[in-house]
N, C-alpha and C positions, 0 to 999 in steps of 0.2 A: 504494500500500500504506500502510495506516495505521500511524503511528509510535506508540511507547510513550509513556505519560503518566508514566513513572517519573521520580524525582528522582536526580540524580547529585551530591548535595551533598558526598559524601565525596571527590570529585575535587578540590574547591576549598578545603575547610576541614576542620578536625578536629572542629568542633562542628556541631550540626544547625542548619539555618536557622531552625527553630522557636525556638531559644534567643535569637535576636535580636529577636523580637517579643514585647512584654509580654503576659501572659495576659489583661489587661483591655483590650487594644487593640480598637477598634471593628471592625477587619477580621476578627477571628476568627469572629464569628457570620455575617458576610457570606460568608466562605470556606465555612462549613458549608452555607449555602443554595446557593451556586454549585456546590459539589461534588455535592450531592444532585440538582440540576437536570441537571447533566452526566451523572450516573449514569443518570438516566431516558432520556437521549438516546443512551446507549451502543449500543443495538440499531440505531438509525438510522445512527449513524456506521459501524457494521460493514457495513450494507447499501450505503452509498454509496461506500465505499472499496474499491478493487480488492484482490484476494487476492495478486497478484504485482506485481513491479516494485520500484522503490526506495522505501524508507520515507520518508514525509513527516513533517512536524511534527505531533504529535498534535493533533487538533482541540480537545481540552480546553484545551491550552496556548494555542492561538490565541484561544479565547473568553475565557480568564482574563486575558490581558494588558491588553485595554482596560479591564477592570474594576479591575485591581490598580493600575495606574499612577496614575490620578487619586485613588483612595481612599487609596493609600499616601502620597501627598503631603499629604493633609489631616491636620492635627495638632490 
């Protein structure tokens, strides 16, 4: 079963995670492109994940992590 792609930032901090990244950071336009691409894959993800069972990690999160880690380290 496909997990949710929602954020639980309120669980860990009183401020939004967006507040920690400057508005002119190079990751922001890349995030938009990745989110648009993942949005187009939404139908495919719905087809390949089962309707029942235990929820998995959202495929969007699995795809974002290898992108975010090296780009987030670049300054």
